C-alpha positions in Angstrom: -79.1 -39.0 16.2 -76.4 -37.8 13.8 -73.4 -35.7 15.4 -72.5 -32.6 13.4 -68.7 -32.8 14.9 -68.3 -35.4 11.8 -69.6 -33.2 9.4 -67.9 -29.9 10.1 -64.0 -30.4 10.2 -62.4 -29.4 13.5 -60.1 -26.7 11.9 -63.5 -24.8 10.7 -64.7 -25.5 14.4 -61.6 -24.1 16.3 -61.7 -21.1 13.9 -65.1 -19.8 14.9 -64.5 -20.5 18.4 -61.5 -18.6 18.1 -63.6 -15.5 15.7 -66.3 -15.8 18.3 -64.2 -15.0 21.3 -62.2 -12.2 19.5 -66.0 -10.6 18.5 -66.8 -10.5 22.3 -63.5 -9.1 23.7 -63.6 -6.5 21.4 -67.7 -5.1 22.0 -67.1 -5.4 25.9 -63.7 -3.3 25.3 -65.7 -0.6 23.2 -68.0 1.9 25.0 -71.2 2.6 24.1 -72.6 5.2 21.4 -73.2 8.8 23.0 -71.3 7.9 26.6 -69.0 10.1 27.9 -65.7 8.7 28.0 -63.1 10.8 30.6 -64.0 14.0 31.7 -67.3 15.7 31.2 -67.3 18.7 29.5 -67.6 22.2 30.4 -70.2 24.4 28.9 -67.5 26.6 27.5 -65.3 24.2 26.0 -68.8 22.0 24.2 -69.7 25.4 22.9 -66.0 25.6 21.6 -66.0 22.7 20.0 -69.3 23.3 18.4 -67.8 26.4 17.2 -65.0 24.9 15.6 -66.8 22.1 14.1 -69.8 24.8 12.0 -66.5 26.3 11.0 -64.8 23.4 9.7 -67.7 22.5 7.5 -68.1 26.2 6.5 -65.1 25.6 5.3 -65.3 22.5 4.1 -68.4 23.4 1.9 -66.1 26.8 0.2 -63.4 24.3 -0.3 -66.2 22.0 -2.3 -67.3 25.3 -4.0 -64.5 25.9 -5.0 -63.1 22.6 -6.6 -66.5 22.2 -8.2 -65.9 25.5 -10.2 -62.6 24.0 -10.9 -63.8 21.1 -12.2 -66.0 23.0 -14.6 -63.6 25.2 -16.0 -61.2 22.8 -16.5 -64.2 20.6 -18.2 -64.8 23.3 -19.8 -61.3 24.1 -21.3 -60.8 19.9 -22.3 -64.3 20.2 -24.1 -62.7 23.4 -26.3 -59.7 21.8 -26.3 -61.1 19.1 -27.8 -63.2 21.0 -30.4 -60.3 22.8 -31.8 -58.5 18.6 -31.8 -61.0 17.7 -33.9 -61.4 20.8 -35.7 -57.6 20.4 -36.6 -58.0 16.7 -37.7 -61.0 17.8 -40.0 -58.6 20.1 -41.6 -55.6 17.6 -42.4 -57.8 14.9 -43.3 -59.4 17.6 -46.0 -55.9 18.7 -47.3 -54.9 14.7 -47.5 -58.2 14.3 -49.5 -57.7 17.2 -51.7 -54.2 15.8 -53.1 -55.9 12.7 -54.5 -59.2 14.9 -56.1 -56.5 16.9 -58.0 -54.9 13.7 -59.5 -58.2 12.4 -60.2 -59.1 15.8 -62.2 -56.0 15.3 -63.5 -55.9 11.7 -64.7 -60.1 12.8 -65.9 -58.3 15.3 -68.6 -55.8 13.3 -69.4 -58.3 10.7 -70.3 -60.7 13.1 -72.1 -57.8 14.2 -74.4 -56.5 10.5 -75.0 -60.8 9.9 -76.1 -60.9 12.8 -78.1 -58.0 12.0 -79.9 -58.7 8.5 -80.4 -62.5 9.8 -81.5 -60.5 11.9 -84.0 -58.2 8.8 -85.1 -61.5 6.5 -85.8 -63.3 9.3 -87.3 -59.9 9.8 -89.9 -59.7 6.2 -90.4 -63.6 5.8 -91.5 -62.9 8.1 -93.5 -60.0 7.1 -95.3 -61.7 3.8 -95.2 -64.7 5.6 -97.0 -62.4 7.1 -99.7 -60.5 3.7 -99.9 -63.9 2.1 -101.2 -64.9 4.8 -103.7 -61.4 4.5 -105.1 -61.9 1.2 -105.3 -66.0 1.5 -106.4 -64.5 3.7 -109.2 -61.6 1.5 -110.4 -63.9 -1.6 -110.7 -66.6 0.8 -112.9 -63.8 2.2 -115.0 -62.2 -1.1 -115.6 -65.9 -2.3 -116.7 -65.9 0.3 -119.0 
């Protein structure tokens, strides 16, 4: 037969025994639930205690109701603030994006003007070349005559 004492450390056994003793001592000292400890209450005291408990419960219910209203109001305020913040942020981003748009617009306009000028210069160059060719061909024709 295997002995369990060799498998379980001695310190653990001692701790388990002490814990068991503490639990048993506490169980004996705590009164059973529902059993009255001390003197018996009179009917008037019992009624008075029940009324105060009822009033306390009513007050607690009112307090919770007020807390809920406050929470809902705070939530609504927070939502409105967040909405306003998002709107402000959107406007700010829109303003920031307008500056580059204006720059791009100006750049496009400038590039368009440059292209027009380049086309005009090319047209003039072609015209000059054409006139130069005409003049050379005319000069060649005169030489041949």
